[in-house]
TIVO-989894 format. One line per 10 residues: number of its first residue (from 0); their letters; for each residue x, y, z of C-alpha. Coordinates in nm, 3 decimals. Layout:
<sites>
NUM = a = X/Y/Z ~ ...
</sites>
This chain:
<sites>
0 = mslrlrlalw = 0.000/0.000/0.000 ~ 0.142/0.334/-0.105 ~ 0.210/0.616/0.138 ~ -0.045/0.833/-0.039 ~ -0.320/0.573/0.005 ~ -0.225/0.515/0.370 ~ -0.236/0.887/0.443 ~ -0.570/0.917/0.264 ~ -0.717/0.628/0.463 ~ -0.585/0.755/0.795
10 = ygllaglmlv = -0.701/1.112/0.755 ~ -1.019/1.022/0.566 ~ -1.132/0.768/0.824 ~ -1.040/1.004/1.106 ~ -1.238/1.283/0.943 ~ -1.526/1.042/0.878 ~ -1.525/0.928/1.240 ~ -1.530/1.287/1.360 ~ -1.812/1.362/1.118 ~ -2.015/1.064/1.244
20 = lvmlltyalh = -1.965/1.174/1.604 ~ -2.066/1.530/1.519 ~ -2.374/1.409/1.329 ~ -2.480/1.182/1.617 ~ -2.430/1.464/1.866 ~ -2.628/1.699/1.642 ~ -2.908/1.444/1.609 ~ -2.918/1.387/1.985 ~ -2.919/1.758/2.066 ~ -3.179/1.834/1.801
30 = trghyddldh = -3.409/1.551/1.910 ~ -3.364/1.620/2.280 ~ -3.442/1.985/2.225 ~ -3.769/1.914/2.042 ~ -3.894/1.662/2.298 ~ -3.791/1.881/2.592 ~ -3.967/2.178/2.437 ~ -4.285/1.972/2.392 ~ -4.264/1.846/2.754 ~ -4.213/2.197/2.882
40 = tlvsatqhva = -4.517/2.321/2.693 ~ -4.729/2.026/2.810 ~ -4.631/2.061/3.176 ~ -4.676/2.438/3.178 ~ -5.023/2.420/3.017 ~ -5.136/2.135/3.245 ~ -5.021/2.307/3.562 ~ -5.200/2.624/3.453 ~ -5.522/2.430/3.398 ~ -5.481/2.252/3.734
50 = qeveassast = -5.448/2.583/3.916 ~ -5.768/2.714/3.756 ~ -5.957/2.391/3.828 ~ -5.854/2.397/4.193 ~ -5.946/2.764/4.229 ~ -6.289/2.730/4.068 ~ -6.611/2.558/4.157 ~ -6.704/2.220/4.015 ~ -6.907/2.365/3.728 ~ -6.652/2.628/3.640
60 = gtsivttppa = -6.365/2.378/3.659 ~ -6.547/2.146/3.418 ~ -6.586/2.426/3.165 ~ -6.215/2.500/3.184 ~ -6.135/2.138/3.101 ~ -6.372/2.137/2.806 ~ -6.189/2.432/2.654 ~ -5.813/2.342/2.650 ~ -5.573/2.641/2.655 ~ -5.353/2.500/2.373
70 = pglvlrvyda = -5.449/2.341/2.039 ~ -5.411/1.964/2.028 ~ -5.410/1.935/2.407 ~ -5.636/1.664/2.548 ~ -5.754/1.702/2.910 ~ -5.930/1.456/3.140 ~ -6.024/1.485/3.508 ~ -6.062/1.171/3.722 ~ -6.194/1.135/4.075 ~ -6.022/0.944/4.353
80 = dgrlvaaspn = -6.189/0.620/4.240 ~ -6.052/0.652/3.886 ~ -6.386/0.753/3.727 ~ -6.379/1.011/3.446 ~ -6.534/1.337/3.570 ~ -6.468/1.573/3.279 ~ -6.290/1.563/2.943 ~ -6.208/1.792/2.654 ~ -6.402/1.746/2.325 ~ -6.102/1.581/2.152
90 = aalapeavpw = -6.046/1.328/2.431 ~ -6.132/1.038/2.198 ~ -5.814/1.099/1.998 ~ -5.588/1.025/2.294 ~ -5.529/0.679/2.441 ~ -5.717/0.571/2.755 ~ -5.507/0.588/3.067 ~ -5.561/0.591/3.441 ~ -5.369/0.878/3.601 ~ -5.328/0.696/3.931
100 = tllagpsvpp = -5.148/0.411/3.753 ~ -4.921/0.662/3.580 ~ -4.853/0.845/3.907 ~ -4.743/0.520/4.072 ~ -4.430/0.497/3.853 ~ -4.142/0.721/3.742 ~ -4.148/0.955/3.446 ~ -4.069/0.792/3.109 ~ -3.869/0.982/2.843 ~ -4.018/0.998/2.491
110 = fdplvglvps = -3.682/0.950/2.312 ~ -3.441/0.662/2.251 ~ -3.144/0.587/2.485 ~ -2.891/0.757/2.251 ~ -3.073/1.088/2.285 ~ -3.090/1.034/2.659 ~ -2.711/1.047/2.680 ~ -2.722/1.419/2.597 ~ -2.808/1.651/2.887 ~ -3.113/1.871/2.851
120 = fmpshpepgv = -3.065/2.243/2.804 ~ -3.440/2.313/2.863 ~ -3.527/2.105/3.168 ~ -3.895/2.040/3.231 ~ -4.026/2.018/3.585 ~ -4.312/1.765/3.595 ~ -4.325/1.750/3.977 ~ -4.555/1.666/4.143 ~ -4.686/1.506/3.824 ~ -4.543/1.220/3.619
130 = lgvaigpsgt = -4.473/1.206/3.243 ~ -4.539/0.899/3.032 ~ -4.585/0.767/2.676 ~ -4.882/0.576/2.532 ~ -4.997/0.459/2.187 ~ -5.317/0.622/2.056 ~ -5.602/0.460/1.862 ~ -5.443/0.554/1.529 ~ -5.109/0.405/1.626 ~ -4.937/0.736/1.695
140 = rwrlyalplr = -4.751/0.805/2.013 ~ -4.888/1.043/2.276 ~ -4.715/1.224/2.554 ~ -4.905/1.195/2.883 ~ -4.882/1.405/3.198 ~ -5.068/1.303/3.514 ~ -5.100/1.563/3.789 ~ -5.275/1.506/4.126 ~ -5.510/1.781/4.248 ~ -5.548/1.897/4.609
150 = dgrallaats = -5.911/1.785/4.632 ~ -5.821/1.421/4.568 ~ -5.891/1.425/4.197 ~ -5.629/1.389/3.920 ~ -5.576/1.574/3.594 ~ -5.448/1.386/3.288 ~ -5.315/1.583/2.990 ~ -5.203/1.437/2.656 ~ -5.052/1.576/2.338 ~ -4.955/1.396/2.018
160 = ldrvdtatrl = -4.588/1.314/1.943 ~ -4.657/1.252/1.575 ~ -4.510/1.581/1.450 ~ -4.191/1.550/1.656 ~ -4.158/1.178/1.581 ~ -4.186/1.242/1.209 ~ -3.919/1.512/1.219 ~ -3.679/1.304/1.427 ~ -3.741/0.994/1.214 ~ -3.646/1.187/0.901
170 = frhlvpllag = -3.340/1.326/1.072 ~ -3.246/0.976/1.195 ~ -3.249/0.852/0.835 ~ -3.047/1.149/0.715 ~ -2.771/1.103/0.973 ~ -2.616/0.781/0.828 ~ -2.664/0.908/0.473 ~ -2.491/1.238/0.545 ~ -2.222/1.064/0.750 ~ -2.153/0.818/0.468
180 = lgtmgallas = -2.138/1.091/0.204 ~ -1.919/1.303/0.430 ~ -1.681/1.013/0.492 ~ -1.652/0.942/0.120 ~ -1.589/1.310/0.055 ~ -1.328/1.318/0.330 ~ -1.154/1.012/0.183 ~ -1.150/1.166/-0.165 ~ -1.029/1.502/-0.035 ~ -0.764/1.329/0.178
190 = yllaghairp = -0.644/1.132/-0.124 ~ -0.611/1.448/-0.334 ~ -0.446/1.645/-0.055 ~ -0.209/1.357/0.024 ~ -0.107/1.343/-0.342 ~ -0.035/1.715/-0.339 ~ 0.147/1.694/-0.006 ~ 0.379/1.406/-0.100 ~ 0.451/1.528/-0.452 ~ 0.784/1.676/-0.333
200 = vatltetada = 0.863/1.336/-0.179 ~ 0.808/1.173/-0.518 ~ 1.039/1.432/-0.673 ~ 1.303/1.357/-0.410 ~ 1.268/0.984/-0.476 ~ 1.301/1.028/-0.853 ~ 1.606/1.251/-0.814 ~ 1.773/1.013/-0.568 ~ 1.705/0.720/-0.800 ~ 1.845/0.908/-1.098
210 = iarsrdfarr = 2.159/0.997/-0.901 ~ 2.199/0.637/-0.787 ~ 2.172/0.508/-1.145 ~ 2.388/0.774/-1.310 ~ 2.625/0.844/-1.016 ~ 2.595/1.210/-1.107 ~ 2.651/1.379/-0.772 ~ 2.640/1.719/-0.939 ~ 2.263/1.682/-0.979 ~ 2.043/1.854/-0.720
220 = vpdpqrrdel = 1.691/1.816/-0.589 ~ 1.455/2.087/-0.723 ~ 1.384/2.354/-0.463 ~ 1.016/2.316/-0.355 ~ 1.001/2.688/-0.268 ~ 0.861/2.617/0.076 ~ 0.999/2.640/0.428 ~ 0.819/2.344/0.582 ~ 0.962/2.002/0.670 ~ 0.980/1.895/0.305
230 = grlaatlntm = 1.156/2.217/0.210 ~ 1.413/2.163/0.483 ~ 1.450/1.800/0.371 ~ 1.521/1.910/0.014 ~ 1.776/2.166/0.134 ~ 1.942/1.903/0.355 ~ 1.959/1.656/0.068 ~ 2.114/1.920/-0.159 ~ 2.371/1.996/0.110 ~ 2.443/1.624/0.148
240 = laslhqayqa = 2.475/1.585/-0.231 ~ 2.715/1.879/-0.245 ~ 2.924/1.717/0.028 ~ 2.914/1.380/-0.149 ~ 3.006/1.546/-0.478 ~ 3.301/1.715/-0.314 ~ 3.411/1.392/-0.145 ~ 3.365/1.199/-0.470 ~ 3.576/1.449/-0.662 ~ 3.841/1.440/-0.388
250 = qqrfvadash = 3.841/1.062/-0.401 ~ 3.879/1.066/-0.780 ~ 4.167/1.310/-0.753 ~ 4.319/1.103/-0.474 ~ 4.300/0.782/-0.677 ~ 4.438/0.953/-0.986 ~ 4.724/1.117/-0.795 ~ 4.800/0.799/-0.602 ~ 4.810/0.599/-0.926 ~ 5.042/0.857/-1.079
260 = elrapltaiq = 5.272/0.862/-0.776 ~ 5.281/0.483/-0.750 ~ 5.344/0.436/-1.119 ~ 5.671/0.634/-1.119 ~ 5.865/0.417/-0.867 ~ 5.711/0.099/-1.006 ~ 5.821/0.197/-1.355 ~ 6.175/0.271/-1.235 ~ 6.197/-0.059/-1.046 ~ 6.063/-0.255/-1.343
270 = anlefvrrhp = 6.296/-0.081/-1.588 ~ 6.609/-0.146/-1.381 ~ 6.521/-0.510/-1.316 ~ 6.437/-0.561/-1.684 ~ 6.768/-0.399/-1.779 ~ 6.960/-0.636/-1.549 ~ 6.767/-0.937/-1.679 ~ 6.830/-0.860/-2.045 ~ 7.199/-0.796/-1.995 ~ 7.338/-1.081/-1.785
280 = dlpaterdia = 7.695/-0.987/-1.883 ~ 7.677/-0.634/-1.737 ~ 7.983/-0.515/-1.552 ~ 7.947/-0.538/-1.176 ~ 7.956/-0.157/-1.139 ~ 7.661/-0.096/-1.374 ~ 7.468/-0.387/-1.220 ~ 7.517/-0.239/-0.871 ~ 7.399/0.102/-0.995 ~ 7.082/-0.046/-1.144
290 = iaeasreasr = 7.008/-0.250/-0.831 ~ 7.075/0.051/-0.605 ~ 6.836/0.265/-0.807 ~ 6.570/-0.007/-0.791 ~ 6.626/-0.030/-0.415 ~ 6.585/0.347/-0.373 ~ 6.261/0.343/-0.571 ~ 6.137/0.046/-0.367 ~ 6.205/0.241/-0.046 ~ 6.024/0.540/-0.190
300 = larlvadllv = 5.733/0.316/-0.285 ~ 5.723/0.174/0.068 ~ 5.715/0.525/0.218 ~ 5.439/0.626/-0.021 ~ 5.229/0.320/0.066 ~ 5.283/0.388/0.436 ~ 5.164/0.746/0.391 ~ 4.860/0.627/0.199 ~ 4.778/0.383/0.479 ~ 4.797/0.667/0.731
310 = laradaglpl = 4.556/0.876/0.524 ~ 4.327/0.575/0.479 ~ 4.323/0.541/0.858 ~ 4.238/0.910/0.881 ~ 3.952/0.874/0.633 ~ 3.816/0.575/0.825 ~ 3.801/0.784/1.143 ~ 4.002/0.536/1.350 ~ 4.101/0.685/1.688 ~ 4.460/0.730/1.803
320 = rrwrmeldrl = 4.614/0.593/2.119 ~ 4.627/0.851/2.395 ~ 4.837/0.880/2.709 ~ 5.047/1.143/2.885 ~ 5.386/1.213/2.736 ~ 5.671/1.463/2.750 ~ 5.648/1.672/2.435 ~ 5.994/1.823/2.481 ~ 6.153/1.477/2.498 ~ 5.979/1.365/2.176
330 = lleafaearq = 6.094/1.680/1.998 ~ 6.454/1.614/2.105 ~ 6.433/1.260/1.961 ~ 6.286/1.387/1.634 ~ 6.547/1.663/1.616 ~ 6.827/1.412/1.659 ~ 6.695/1.198/1.373 ~ 6.637/1.502/1.151 ~ 6.999/1.615/1.193 ~ 7.104/1.292/1.019
340 = largqrleit = 6.906/1.405/0.712 ~ 7.065/1.749/0.688 ~ 7.272/1.826/0.378 ~ 7.465/2.130/0.481 ~ 7.181/2.308/0.662 ~ 7.225/2.430/1.023 ~ 6.966/2.285/1.261 ~ 6.925/2.456/1.598 ~ 6.694/2.446/1.899 ~ 6.637/2.802/2.013
350 = rlepamitgd = 6.389/2.735/2.292 ~ 6.257/2.417/2.452 ~ 6.023/2.450/2.749 ~ 5.900/2.137/2.929 ~ 5.541/2.047/2.836 ~ 5.314/1.751/2.905 ~ 5.038/1.662/2.657 ~ 4.797/1.373/2.606 ~ 4.816/1.191/2.274 ~ 4.988/0.933/2.058
360 = pdrikqlali = 5.369/0.961/2.094 ~ 5.440/0.790/1.761 ~ 5.215/1.030/1.571 ~ 5.352/1.338/1.749 ~ 5.705/1.229/1.665 ~ 5.596/1.167/1.304 ~ 5.451/1.520/1.298 ~ 5.780/1.672/1.413 ~ 5.979/1.467/1.159 ~ 5.748/1.575/0.875
370 = lldnaikytp = 5.792/1.943/0.961 ~ 6.170/1.916/1.004 ~ 6.209/1.700/0.691 ~ 6.014/1.954/0.481 ~ 6.227/2.236/0.617 ~ 6.546/2.043/0.525 ~ 6.421/1.957/0.174 ~ 6.334/2.315/0.082 ~ 6.622/2.494/0.252 ~ 6.943/2.526/0.047
380 = dggritlelr = 7.289/2.439/0.179 ~ 7.407/2.686/0.441 ~ 7.048/2.773/0.535 ~ 6.923/2.779/0.894 ~ 6.643/2.571/1.048 ~ 6.525/2.634/1.404 ~ 6.300/2.433/1.635 ~ 6.120/2.600/1.923 ~ 5.877/2.479/2.191 ~ 5.680/2.733/2.393
390 = rssthaeilv = 5.431/2.667/2.669 ~ 5.140/2.878/2.788 ~ 4.885/2.809/3.058 ~ 4.668/2.599/2.825 ~ 4.870/2.516/2.513 ~ 5.209/2.407/2.390 ~ 5.330/2.566/2.065 ~ 5.580/2.404/1.829 ~ 5.754/2.641/1.585 ~ 5.968/2.523/1.292
400 = hdtgigiape = 6.131/2.808/1.100 ~ 6.354/2.782/0.794 ~ 6.528/3.018/0.555 ~ 6.433/2.814/0.251 ~ 6.272/2.887/-0.083 ~ 5.935/2.978/0.070 ~ 5.587/2.928/-0.069 ~ 5.411/3.151/-0.318 ~ 5.090/3.322/-0.192 ~ 4.876/3.142/-0.453
410 = dlphvfdrfy = 5.013/2.803/-0.339 ~ 4.981/2.864/0.035 ~ 4.605/2.779/0.064 ~ 4.668/2.438/-0.100 ~ 4.973/2.311/0.084 ~ 4.761/2.079/0.305 ~ 4.589/1.920/0.003 ~ 4.690/1.565/-0.075 ~ 4.950/1.528/-0.352 ~ 4.965/1.905/-0.398
420 = radparsrdp = 5.315/2.028/-0.468 ~ 5.413/2.370/-0.597 ~ 5.653/2.391/-0.889 ~ 5.959/2.498/-0.683 ~ 5.895/2.209/-0.445 ~ 5.889/1.962/-0.733 ~ 6.223/2.087/-0.859 ~ 6.381/2.070/-0.510 ~ 6.247/1.722/-0.425 ~ 6.125/1.530/-0.731
430 = agsglglaia = 6.088/1.213/-0.524 ~ 5.839/1.371/-0.282 ~ 5.474/1.263/-0.273 ~ 5.298/1.574/-0.142 ~ 5.134/1.383/0.145 ~ 5.345/1.501/0.438 ~ 5.149/1.814/0.532 ~ 4.817/1.638/0.478 ~ 4.926/1.376/0.733 ~ 5.057/1.649/0.964
440 = rwiveqhdgq = 4.723/1.829/0.962 ~ 4.539/1.504/1.040 ~ 4.767/1.434/1.336 ~ 4.717/1.786/1.471 ~ 4.340/1.766/1.432 ~ 4.332/1.429/1.608 ~ 4.502/1.597/1.905 ~ 4.251/1.889/1.904 ~ 4.521/2.129/1.791 ~ 4.579/2.385/1.518
450 = itiesslgvg = 4.845/2.413/1.249 ~ 4.924/2.727/1.049 ~ 5.189/2.819/0.793 ~ 5.337/3.161/0.722 ~ 5.574/3.193/0.429 ~ 5.736/3.445/0.199 ~ 5.870/3.341/-0.137 ~ 6.251/3.340/-0.132 ~ 6.265/3.434/0.239 ~ 6.153/3.129/0.437
460 = ttvsvrlplg = 5.866/2.950/0.607 ~ 5.738/2.923/0.964 ~ 5.508/2.639/1.069 ~ 5.320/2.676/1.399 ~ 5.147/2.389/1.578 ~ 4.933/2.454/1.890 ~ 4.845/2.152/2.105 ~ 4.641/2.155/2.428 ~ 4.830/2.066/2.742 ~ 4.740/1.748/2.923
470 = p = 4.576/1.748/3.266
</sites>
């Protein structure tokens, strides 16, 4: 069952149920009002006649009974023995009844139990008389009211219920008809409204299906031009698609760059091995040169694969190990290893304040080696590289400054991109992969820190890393 049909059924049936309840309540109120109005009129007229009969003589009281004060009202007077004393001219139309029998029981309502559930807004006061219902000679119902008189006699009044019964019977037949038509109309309206309401959902579904089939993440969901839940859903989906498109493009670039970077060392290794295989009589010197070059490319390939694994770990969101460590001690170890890589550059520690942080010691040491190795690669012979560690009340700051070739302003925003290398960097280190700073930024972010680079072309570069102190 489709969502549109389910919504139509839910809301249509709910509206139909409410309509049925409203119709039943309207029927009950309408019917109760008519019967209560008739009872009120009957009781009021009968009590008025009783007062005049009690205040008059026997002959005068009889004349009052023979001339009823309201049209259609039947009056009878009975003595204490139940004999008829006086009656109105139309008494034959009403059913025979003994008032004393009626007075012996409770009042009987003229309506069905459903109407009786509704409270009366026009209460009648039959006391000290009693109201009842009887069937007349013609089969119609009559409303009876028996009222005892002070002289021992009893007054019986009756009025026909035919007019009220006919009206309520017609209304009773109209209620289910109107309720049924209203429910069908509510179902139809709900179906149409549900179709209009979920039309944006259908558009979202079609767009998502088209994107899934074509893998075109540049496609967007049409803006529904509304600010309701569906409008916010469309905007959220477009934002998600933009993020997926960006990630997909980055992945494509990553795969392309990784393939390019991996192909170069693999090609060199394959060429040197093929050269050695085809020339078995090579002099030992040339053979050693070819093998050494293949070994260097294999080492480069291993480093590149290791860097790619680190970035894959970063993309997977795997957490780092964390414990307290001495940052100054790790920097000293990294500085000692970096000095072995220097090729004529002067490496110095200008400031080293003790600092304790919480994090992964291996990754922090890798971060320091990446920064120092980059400074060595892009600083000419005779240049100066300094390492500095400062501590504040909340952070430790690592500063690596060099007097190298610097970074152009247009290249500076991209230095943390994977495989990005400016042209001067490529000429200084053709074997580099362009992954070092991307890994450095990931390590810093995993330690809730910040990394910034300031550089001037031909002057030098300063890298600053701020890490929060441990507890």
